[in-house]
C-alpha positions, 0 to 999 in steps of 0.5 A, a space after each residue: 531505520 535501514 536493514 543491511 545484509 552482510 556475509 562479511 563485516 568491514 573494520 568499521 562494522 566490526 567496531 560497531 558490532 563490538 560496541 553493540 555486543 558490549 552494551 548488551 552484555 553490560 545491560 543483561 549480565 551476559 558474556 557473549 563474545 563478539 561474533 566477528 566470524 559469523 557466516 551471515 549478518 543482518 544489521 539494522 541502523 538508525 541514523 547511521 548507528 547500529 542498533 540491532 544485529 542478527 548473526 548466523 553461523 552455518 552449523 555442520 550438524 543437522 536437526 531433524 534432517 534439516 540444515 541448521 543455523 546458530 543465531 546470536 541476536 543483539 539489540 540496544 536496550 533502548 531500542 527493545 520492544 520496538 520490533 527491531 529483532 523481528 524486522 531483522 529476522 524477517 529480512 534474513 528469513 530467505 537466506 536462513 536455514 530451515 532449523 534455527 538454534 538460539 543459545 541463551 545465557 540468561 533467560 529474562 522476561 523479554 527474551 522468554 516472550 520472544 522465544 515463546 512467540 517464535 515457538 522455540 523449544 528448549 533442547 539442552 544445556 551446555 555446561 561450562 566446567 572448571 578445575 583448579 590446577 596446582 603446580 608441583 614446583 619440585 618437578 616443574 621446569 622441564 620443557 621437553 615433550 617426552 611423553 610417558 609410557 601411557 600418554 603421548 603428546 605433541 604440539 599441534 600448534 603454538 597454542 595447542 597440544 594433542 594428547 593420545 593413548 591407546 584408549 583416548 585422545 584430547 586437545 589442550 589449548 592455551 585459553 588465556 595467560 592462566 587458563 587452559 581449555 580442554 576439548 575433543 575428549 574421546 574414549 575410543 568406542 571399543 574401550 568405553 565404559 571400562 574406566 580408561 577415560 578417568 585414567 587418561 584424564 587423571 594422568 593428563 592433569 598430573 602431567 600438566 601439574 608436574 610441568 612435564 608437558 611444558 605448560 607452566 603457570 596455568 591455574 585452571 583448566 576449563 571445558 564445555 560439555 552437553 548436559 545430555 552427555 551424562 557419561 562425560 559429565 560424570 567423568 569430568 566431575 570424577 576428575 575434579 571438574 565442577 559446573 561453573 555456568 551453563 548455556 541453554 539452546 532453544 530450537 525453532 523451525 522456520 516453518 513453525 514461525 508465524 506472524 513475525 512483524 515489525 509492530 511488536 
């Protein structure tokens, strides 16, 4: 078995990573996207076949004053419990940052064993929330970006719209043919705790449903929010969003990792 370092994947390696990711998702019941845009990769091949990959993203934030990497790891089911993950992780250790974050979608016994061995600690959950949209046929149809007295909006790009008011702002992105993605929701500090976030988001959704933003045919709107952001979770629930799924984040510091070897 051979291990390779990459800071960019070739087209062939992207195809191999996609097959590996798809096989892991199918086996584990997960839905991780293929990390084509990671900052660094550790790839293990057996007779030319990609059997294990660790993909690391350099994060902008810091954990306990340490620079952080977000880690996604994939190992073909038939090659698990053979030390592949530990071998690739050991290979990458010199170039990984001091704090590592592992996103976990579904915790199984094998993964729990790995996290325990790494001395990883659960930090928080990321909620995936969703709200259904109902188009108002009577008022739908206008493509003009005219805005309202309370909310202004403009096209940030072909697939994004930026919304703002005196109190709040956010972005809406076209996620798929029938789904919108809300992100960057912000109530300005001096206006927080006064109900402006609820008024803004409620009005925004009404504008979308009546077609006044030029967004037509979308059946739902989704977003992600940290479980620790309790005010935001309460706001989204009040506006009709519900938690559909969650992703857990586990932290580990390189200095705490001990006895990583390829024989386990």
